N, C-alpha and C positions, 0 to 999 in steps of 0.2 A: 339439621335445620329446624325440624319441628320443635325440638326441645328449646332451642334458642328463641324461637318465636313465642313459645309459651312463657318462658322466663321474661321476655320483653313485655308481653301482654300483662302478666301479673305485676311487674314492676311499674308499668304505666298506670295500671289501675290503682295501686297503692299510693303512687305519688302524683296522681293526675292534678290535684289542687295546685301543687308547686309548679308542675309543668305548664299548666294553663295560666298561672299567675306570671310566670316568666315570659310567656308569649304575649300576655297583655301589656307587661312593662315594655317589651320590645316594640310592640305596636305604638305605644305612647311615645317612645323615643324617636320614631320615624314619622310621627303623625304631622299632618299639615291640614287640620280640619278647617272647614268653612261652615257658615250657617246653612248653605245649600247641602253640603255633605251630611250634616246632622239631620236635616229635615228629610233627606233622601233615605236615610237609614231607619227612620221611625216606623214606617209600615212593616219593614222586614223584622225589626225588633219586636213589634207588637205580635206579628205572626209567630215568631220563635217563642216568645214568653207565653202566648196563648196555648200553643201546642204543648209546651212544658207543663203548664198548669193543668191542662186537660189530662195529660199522661199521669201526672201525680195524683189526680183525683181517683184514678183507677189503680195505680201502683201502690199508693199509700206511702207513709213515712219510711217504711222499710227499704224503699228504693234509694234513700240517701244514706248509704252505708260505706264504711271503709273496710268492711270485712270481705276478704277475697273469696270466701266459700260460696258455693252454689246456693241459690234460694231454694226454699222448700216447696214453693208452688209457682206456677206460671200464670201471669195475668193475660186474659184473652178478650177483655172487654174494652170499650172505648176505642182509643186510637190503636190499641194492641190488636184489634180485629184485623186491621189492614197493614200495620207496620210492626216489624220485629223489635225495633229500638226507637220508639218515638222521642224519648228523652235525649238520646244521642243526636237524632236528626234536629230536634229543637236547639240543642247546644251548637250544632254546626250553623244553623240559621242565625242564632244570636251572635255567634262569632263573626259571621259574614256581615251582619248589620253593624257590629262594632268596628269592623275593619272599614266598612263604607263610611261610617261616621268619622273615623280617624283620617281617612283619605291620604294614606301614605303613598309614596312613589309606587308605580306599578310593580316593579321587581320585588319590593318589600311585601306588598299586598299578596302577590302570587306565592311567595315563599311562605309567609305566615298562613295563608289559606291552605296551602298544600300540607303543611305540618299539622294543622288542626284536622283536616279531612283524613289524613293518614292515621292520626292518633285515634280518631273515632272509628275508623275502619278496624283497627287492631282491637279496640275495646269491644266493638260489636262482634267480631270474630270470637273473642274470648267468651263473651256472654252467650252467644249462640251455642258454643260447645258445652257450656255449663247447663243450658236449658234443654239439651237433647232428651234427657231421661227424667225430666221433672214433670210432675203431674199438673194438670190445669187447676187453677183455683176455682172452686165451686161457689156459686151463689154470692159473689162479691158485689156489694153495693158501692157506688162511687162515694168518695169522701167529700165533705162539704168544702167549698172554696175558702172558708175561714181557716180550716185546718191546713189546707194546702198553703195558704198565705203564711201561716205560722212556720211550716216546714221550710218554706222557700225564702224566708226573710233575709238570710245571708246572701242568696243569689240576687235578690232585688237590690240589696245594699251594694254589692260588688258592681253591678251594672250601673247603679246611680253614681258611685264614686268615679267609675271610668268615664262616664258621660260628663260628670262635673269637671274632671281634669281636662277633657277635650274642650268644654265650654270656656274654660279659663284661657285656653290657647287661641281661641278665635279672635 
């Protein structure tokens, strides 16, 4: 069972962009947005994007990788002082915000939210195992928000396109 779970975790890590793209498309197919659902989602979306930006200020651009190997050092500053995986938590919050904005039927929202949550639990488990024997990063200074914005431009574009698609459906 352990080997299967590790293979699943590695596969999910390598193909997470495709997996979450398919989930986003599925949520658009069952979406029934309203201006109220869009406005209700905005504070949650701001919280998730803010946490993600704060985490990347401390993690750096190396956190946006497709390489499945373990990192060479572990970040323990900023949100990493209290959270093991703040980027994953931020992604779950953003996903919940986008689901709130999409306002699909309850069964669809529950299924999609469960798949997202389980996926990030698997990814978090994988990363926790990788970080067990990794040394703490010493004397790291947070990166500037301009640099973070540059690293994150594809994330902002994807969120904007998703919300744009929802707005055209209202």
